[in-house]
N, C-alpha and C positions, 0 to 999 in steps of 0.2 A: 380356496381363493375367494376373496371378497368380491361381490358383484361390482361395487363401486370402483375397485381397482382394476377390473378386467379390461377397461378401455386402454390401459397402458400396454396391452399386447398388440395394439395396432402398429403396423410397420412404420406408419408416418410419424408416430410419437416416439417409437424406439430409436429411429434414426436421429431424432432431435436431441435425445437425452443421453444416449450411450456413445462414448468415444472409444472406438476400437484401438487396441494396442498391437504392436508387432508380435508380441508373444501369444496372441490369441485371446487374451483377456480384454476386459473393457472397464472403463472408469465411469462412475455415475455420481453426480452431485445431488444431494437431497436437502431441501430446506425444511427445518423443523421449528415452526413458530413457537412452540411451547417449551423448547429446550432452554433451561435456565440454570440448573444446578449440576454440580459434578456427579451427584448420584444418578440423575437422569442420563447423563452422558455415559456413565459406566454401564448402566442397565441397557441402554440402546446398543452399546458396543458388544455386550455379551449376547444379546438376542441376535444381532446380525452375524457375529462370528460363528454362532452355532449353526447357521445355514450352510448346507453343502454347496460348494462353488464360490463362497466368499473367502477371499484370501487376505484382504486387508481392509481395515476400517479406521478412518481418521475422523474424530469428532471435534468440531470447533464450537465451543460453547458461546464464545463472544459473538461470532457471526451467525450462530444458530444454523449451522450447516454440518452435513455429514458427507464424507467422500468415501465411496466404496469401490474397491477393486474386486471384480467378480469374473466368473467364467459364464458367459451367456448360455452355453449349452446345458449348464447344470442348475442355474437359478435364474428366474425371470424377475422383472420389476414388480409385478403384483405381490409376489412372495416377500420381497423386501419391504414393501409398504405394509403388508399384513404384519410382519414382524415388528415394525416400528409402532403400529397401532397396539399390538399386544404389550409392548414395552411401556405404553402409556403416553407416547408422543406421536401424534399423527405427522406424517411426512409427505412431501410432494416432490417429484423430480424437477430438476432445473435443466435448462438447455446446456448442452455440452460445452458451449463457448464460455460458460461460467466456471469451468474448471481451469482456473488461472494458476498454472504452474510457475509462472514468473515470480509471483509473490512469495511462494514457498522457497524457490531456489534463491531468491534475493536475500531472504531472511537467513537461510542456512549458510549462504556464502559469507554474509556479514558476521554471523556468529562464529564460524570457523576462523575467520581472520582475527576476531577479537580474542578467541581462546589462544591462538598461536601467539599473538602479541603479549597476552597476559602471562602465559606459562614461560616462554623464552625470555620475556622481559624480567621476570623475577629471577631467573637464573643469571641474566646479565648483571643485575643489581647485586646479587650475592658475590659474583666474581669481582665486581668493581669494589665491593666493600673491603676486600683484601688489599686492593691497591690504595684505597683511601687510608687504611691503617698504616700502610707503608710510609705515608707522609709524616706521621707522628712517630711511629716505631719502625726502625729499620727492618726491611725485608730483603732477603738476598735476591740477587738479580735473576737467578733461575726461577724462583717462585713468581716474581713479577712477570717474567716472560711467559710462563705457563698460563697465568691467569689472564694475561692479555689475549692469548690465543683462544682460551676458553670463552672469553667475552666476545671475541670475533665469531666463534662458532654459534654462540647463542643469539647474536644480533642478526646474523645473516638471514635466517628464516623470517625474522620480523620485517627487515627491510626489503627482502626479495619477494615475500609472499603477502604478508599482512598489509604492507604499505603500498601494494601495487595499485589500488584505486586512486591514491593521491598522485602517483606518477602518471597514470593513464589520463586523469582529468587535467593535470597540468600540461601534458603534451597537447591535449585537445585544445585547451585555452590558448597556448602559444601558437598552435597551428592556425587558429582563427584570429590571431593578433588581439587577444583579449587578456586583460590582467585579472585572472580568476583567483579565487581564494586559495586554491590548491597550489598555486605557483610558489609562493614563499614557503609553504609547508614542505613541498617536495624538495625545494632547493635546500632548506635547512637540514632535512633528514639526509639528503645525499651528501652534503658537505661534511656533516658530522661523521657519517659512516666512512667516507673516503679518507678524511683526515685521521680518523682512528685506525683505519686499515694501514695507512702509510706509517703511522707511529708504531703499529704492531710489527710490521715487516722490517722496518729499519731499526727498531729498538730505541728510538728517540722521540720525545714528545709525549703529550697526554692522550689518553683514550676516553671517549665519551659514549661508548656503546650503550650504557645504561640510560643516558639522557635521550638518545634516539629512540630506544625501545619504549620508554615511558611516555615520550611525546606522542608516539604513534598509538600507544594503548589508550591514552586519555582521549585523543581525537576519535579513535574508533569506537570507544565506549559512548561518547556523546552522539555519534552518528548512528550507532545501533539503537539507542533510545529514541532518537528522532525517527528512525525507520519503523520502529514498533508503533510509534504514535501515528505515523502515516498509514501503516497497514490497518490500524484501528479505524482511522478515518475512512479508508476504502471499504472496510467491512460494514460501516454504517451506511455508506452509499449503496453497497450491494444489497443491503437489507431492503432498501426501497425498491430497487429494480427487481428483486425476487418476487414482489407482489404480483407481477404480471403473470396471468395463467397461460398454460399451453393448450388447454382444452376449452372448447366452446360447445354450447348446446344449440344445435341447429334444428329449426323447425322444418320438417320435410313437407313435401307436397300433400301428403295425406293428413297433415296436422299433427303427426307424432313428433316427439322430441328425440334427438339422437346426439350422443356425445361424440364429437369428432375433434381431430387436431385442427388448430387454427390454420395450419398450412393447407388444409383441405378446403377452407372457405374460399369463395369467390365473390366478387362484387355483385350485389343484388340478393345474396342469401339473407334469410331472416334468422337472427340469433336471439335466443331467449336467455335473459340474465336474471337469476333469482335474487331475492332480497339478501343483502349482506355480502353479495359477490362483487367482484371487480369486473368492469366492462372489458372484454378482451380485445375489441377492435374498435376503430372509428366507424361511426355509422349515423344514420338518421332515425330518430325515434318514430316508431309506428304506433305505439300505444298512446292513449289520451294524454296522460301526464306522468311524470316521474320526478322523484325527489332524490337528487344525487349529491355526493360530496366530491368536489373537484380540487380539493386542496393539494393532492399529490403532485399536480403539475401546474396549477395556477396560483397556489398560495391563498386562495379565497377561503376564509375561515368559516363562512356561513354556507349551509346547504343551498343548492340551486334547484329551482323548480323548472323543469323542461316540459314543453308541450309537443304534441304531435308535429313532426316536421322539423324540429330543432336538431342541431348537430350534437352528438354525444361523443366525447373523446375516450379512447382507451385509457385505462387507469382510473376512471371514475368509479366511485363506490356507490352502489345502489342502497339507499337508506330505507325506503318504505315500499313494500310490495315488490313486485317484479316488473320487468319491462322487456320490450322487444324492439329491436332496431334492425334496419336494413344496412348491410355491410357496404361501406364506401372505401375504406383503407384498412390494411391489416399488416402485421409484422413490422418490418423495418420502415414502412411508409407511414406508420401511425405517428401521432404527435408525441406520445410517450416514448416511443422508440428513439425519436430524434433527441429527446431530452436525455435519455440514457446514453446516447452516443456522446453528448457533451460531457457527461459525468465520467465516461471512460477516458476521454481525452484528458480530463483533469487528473485522473489516476496515473496515466502514462507520463504526464509532465513531472509530477512530484514537486518537491521543494528543495532547491539548492540554496546554498548561502548567497550566491550571486543574485538569485531571485529575491531573497529575503532582504537584501540591503541595497540593491540597485547600484547607483553610481558611487555610493560610499565605498563599496568594495574596491572598485577600480582606483579611486584616489588613495585608499589606504595601502593597497598592494603596491601601487606605484611609489608611494612615499617610503615604504619599507625597503623596496629594492634600491631606491636612490640612496637611502641612508646606509644600507649595507655596502653599496659601491663606494660611497664617500669614505666610510670607515676603512675599507680595504685599501683605497688609494692613500689615505693618510698614514696608515701604519706601514705600508710598503715604503713610504718616504721616510717615516720616523724610525721604525724598527721592524724590518721585514720578518723577523722571527715571530713576532706577535700578530702579524696581519691576519693569518687564517683564524687564529683563536678569537680575535676581536670580531671578525666578520661573522663567524658562526654564532658568537654570543648575541650579536644584534638580531640575527634571524630567529634564534630561539626565544629570546626575551620578547621580541615583537611578534611572535607567532599569534595570528589572529584567532585566538580561541573564542572570543566573544562573537565574532562574525561566523566562525566555523561551527559553533555549537549552539549558543544561546538563541541567536536570531532565527535559524531554520527551525529549531524546536518550538519557539514561540509562535512562529507563523503557521507551522503545522498544527499546533494545538488550536489556533484560531480557526483554521479551515475545518478542523474536526468538529469544533463546537457549532460552526455554521451549518455543517452538513447534518448534524443531529437536529437542528431546527428546520431542516428542509431547504436550506440554501446551498446550492452547489456552486462552488467557486471554480471556474474553469481556468482562470489565470491568477495564480497567487499574487503576482506582482501588483495586481489591481488594488489590493488591500492598502498599499502605500498611498495610492491616489485617494482612496476612500478616507484614509485617516486625515487627510488635509482638507476634506470637504467640510463646509460650514452650512450648506443648505442641501436639502433633498427634495426632489420633485417626484411624486408618484402619479401614475396615470389612472389609478383606480383606488377607491377608498376601502374596498373590501379587505385588502391585505394589511390595513392599519388597524384592524379591530381584533379584539380577543373575545370570543363568544362567552367565556365564563364570567367576565366582568363588564363586557361591552364598553371598553375604554377606547376612545378615539384620539389619534395623534393630531395635533394642530400644526 
């Protein structure tokens, strides 16, 4: 066992990073800053899987993270860290609250629904092809009846399972008396399916099972791609929050340095921070001077020179030499922790089409529903036999694909690019107001400079 990793045997640290499961195993998240290539990921997975007590290893190259499922009685954290070091990529444990199962479950659920819509939708189109041929070349009634029922069987999993999120969101919007983007989508799919079901049962009329399946598949595909982009954005935000350490070096009363968990620190303790390390807590500088980088939470591009007695915030990077500070705030009370809380709120909100388009969605959805109602009323008066077909056609043709697909994906991509530049967007809808702004007022000039070219905005 490496001496540097022995500190992770402390119970205070173990409780912070291991999440116990009901089956007696535990989950552990590791950040690996040097993880970049698939070869490194494969090598790390092989080294960790070879350890006794490790049952599962998931490597996320994009987020530079590893998730390990282990048996704490058979393998400890220092052995895992030693294995990562031998594989060529140093790792460090993350707090167990970084084990975000919601993201993985959300992606798995979206992919399952997309696969169901794609597979059964193709079957529905194959069966519908026979019915289309029957328009040109006569097909006997028994064959038509058979393929209608086959189309019904193929479309039912798509409408009942794959399209469930559209119905759920539409009901939520109607419950809150809001014209959301999913209302016309759910209405169109439901009318198509019910009209086709009636035609299949009665043996009269047209069936559009393939149209309902393909509509759902296209919308699910767009939302899945948007979901992937949003998860990439969240990964870039988590990369910044992963920089906060869990271990601090405390100076004891006898002058010796001791590695302890940040949770063990109390106000008034003296913490030693080495050159190139991140300040773990908010505190007051006790050394003469220090040169630090505060861009992680202020956006200030130039290093700051602090003097004895100045406040130093957690998340600052020590550039020259080492420093010591007296602890004033730690953990969730620190300035960086509050910033990360804002970023978590942004991740929970996500980006929906309603957020991406604002009032335009309500006007569009209202117009589509009014047009569909007018079409239904007109054909009920003119030719009742064509009323349902005409109404369904209006809903399908006016399906808001641009609102439902393009706008959320564009806004998500914009939020992702901003997060990569260190700008955390807590309310995506605010970007609409920002697009209309023609003047910007900044309260400090440091954020308007680029140190490599020293260009100033006027």
